[in-house]
Residue, then its C-alpha position, 0 to 999 in steps of 0.5 A: x419692099x416698103x412697110x406700107x402701114x404699120x397699123x394695117x397688118x402683114x401684107x402679101x409678099x411672095x417669095x423671090x422664087x415664086x416671083x421669078x416663076x411668075x414673071x418667067x411664065x409669060x410668053x414674050x412677043x418680040x416681033x409684035x408691035x402695039x400701036x396703042x398705049x397699054x395699061x394693066x389695071x389691078x383692083x383689090x379695094x374690097x372683096x373682088x380680085x380683078x385685073x385687065x389690060x386695056x388700050x388707049x382706044x378702049x379695047x379690053x384685050x384681056x381681063x380676069x376676076x375672082x369673086x369672093x361673094x360665095x365665101x362672104x355669104x357664108x360668113x354673113x358679110x365681108x371679114x377684112x382678114x378673110x378678104x385679104x387672104x383670098x386676095x393673096x391667094x388669087x392675085x398672081x393667078x388673076x393678073x397672069x390670066x388677064x395678061x395671058x388673055x391679052x397676049x401682052x407681056x409685062x415688058x410691053x405695058x405702058x404702065x400699071x394702074x392700081x387702086x390705092x384708095x379708098x377701100x379696105x386697108x388689108x385688101x388695098x395693101x395686097x394689090x399695092x404690094x403686088x403692083x409695086x413688085x411688078x413695076x419695079x421688076x419691069x421698070x414701068x410707070x405706076x399710076x395710083x387710082x382713086x376707086x371712085x374716080x375709076x367708077x365715074x370715068x368708066x362711062x367714057x370707055x363705053x360711051x362718047x361722054x364729054x366733060x362736064x357730067x354729073x355722076x351718082x356713085x352708089x354701091x355697098x361702100x359708097x354713095x355720092x353725087x359729084x360733078x365731073x369736070x375732067x379726068x381728076x377734076x371733081x366737085x362733090x355735091x353730096x354724100x352719105x352721112x352714114x352707111x351706103x345704100x348697098x350696105x343697107x340693103x345687104x343688112x336688111x337681107x341678112x335681117x330677113x334671113x333671105x339666104x334661107x329663101x330657096x330663090x335667094x340662097x346664092x344671091x348677094x343681099x342687094x340682089x336678093x332684095x331686088x329679086x324678091x321685091x318683084x313678087x311683093x306689094x310695096x304698099x303693104x308697108x309705109x317707110x318714109x324716105x330719110x332727110x325730107x326736110x334737108x334741102x341738100x344732096x346728102x344721103x342717109x340710110x342708117x335711120x331707115x335701116x333702124x325703122x325697118x329692123x323694128x318693123x321686121x321684129x314686129x312682124x316676127x312677133x305677129x307671125x310667131x316666128x323666131x329671128x332667122x326664119x323667113x317671114x311670109x311678108x318678106x317680099x312685101x318688105x323687100x318691095x317697100x324697102x327698095x322703093x323707099x331707097x329708090x325715092x331717096x336716091x332719086x330726090x337727092x339726084x334731082x336736086x343735084x341736077x337742078x343745082x348744076x343747071x342753075x349754076x351753069x355747071x351742066x349744059x341746059x340742053x344736053x346734060x348727062x347723068x351717069x350712074x355707076x357702082x354696084x347698086x347701079x345695076x338695080x333696075x328698079x332704082x334705075x327706073x326711078x332715076x329715069x323719071x328724074x332725068x325725063x323730068x329734067x331733060x337730061x340723058x341717063x347713062x349707065x355702064x353695062x352691069x359687069x362694069x358697074x361692080x368692081x372690076x379691073x377694066x375700070x382701073x385700067x381705063x382710068x390709067x389710060x385716061x390719066x396717061x393721056x392727060x399726063x396726070x399722076x404718073x409715077x416713075x418713082x414709087x418710094x413713099x407711096x401709100x394706100x388710103x382706106x378713107x379718101x374724099x373725092x374732089x372738092x367738097x361744095x356740099x355746103x354751097x348746095x345746101x345753102x342754095x336750098x333748091x326745092x325739088x318738084x314732087x314727081x310720081x314714082x310710078x315704077 
């Protein structure tokens, strides 16, 4: 096997005996005829091990996923070596389950598609190493996948969406706005200058010690904030959305997080409790934080829609905004974006929640899209590397800022 990256540590390489046992466990169907192209998708970019088999008609034939959420809740966040070890322990089983559920053997696949960028280096390495052994054994084409491209194109699996469309990708690791002109043709309009919204919500949840709240003990940070916010009054705290004077489509969340941390510290002193205990005002803080994040995301997205329409990048009458990524499952943020799309006569589309978070289906579908378009299909994997950091498309964010589009004020009555 290739040494993928000397700085990234030791990667998953099962013994030859285990590989043969794994490959020999599949039941082959020599009499079965598949009329469609079949792609196996493998996803290990962060903390979930996932695999799926999808055909070119968009049918999900089989899928499997192993979530690491419970482990990372106990450790207070994702620890890369821990995530890597969990991927190592589960990838063989997860791929086998997806293939078994689909009743497809590796020899019947048209290609194997795997996330190789961006993501955690140690996690990406496990998926890539395993996939290269699989394609080498069965002499299958390999399709390297950009994680953000996969999120952006997932909507075309569930809805009939034509190019071009605007996509907002919001998750624990990413936040960006891009115009999608084709399968691998993106114009980047704006991105987070620091941390992602999901990361910020997770950090606020940890600072509020929501894992100790009886209703939130098994929830991820973002889910805990959303759940508790329903019980709170956002008007009890006044957090200002970031970058209000910057007429571009970039985002920022670290400054807001710092302000929130100071407010929490102040409330702990007022209530006479130590850090690590749950504030009586936790629900109100959660509500105010969620509202501020939603308003910030909505305003930048509003400007992106106006910019694209002004430049003729989107159709005036049937423009589409696609929202995907883990934070897209937050219904409060979705409602804020609905207000924006209603005001701009656009259609808002989101994949179902299970396809918003990281999954194997989106990777397999991205493989199908690339296979149909004849883009990025490798028959020789020599020299292939993973890329922990990688931009999406051509960056025109400077041009967006120079346009200095003023965004009309909208009433965020959610």
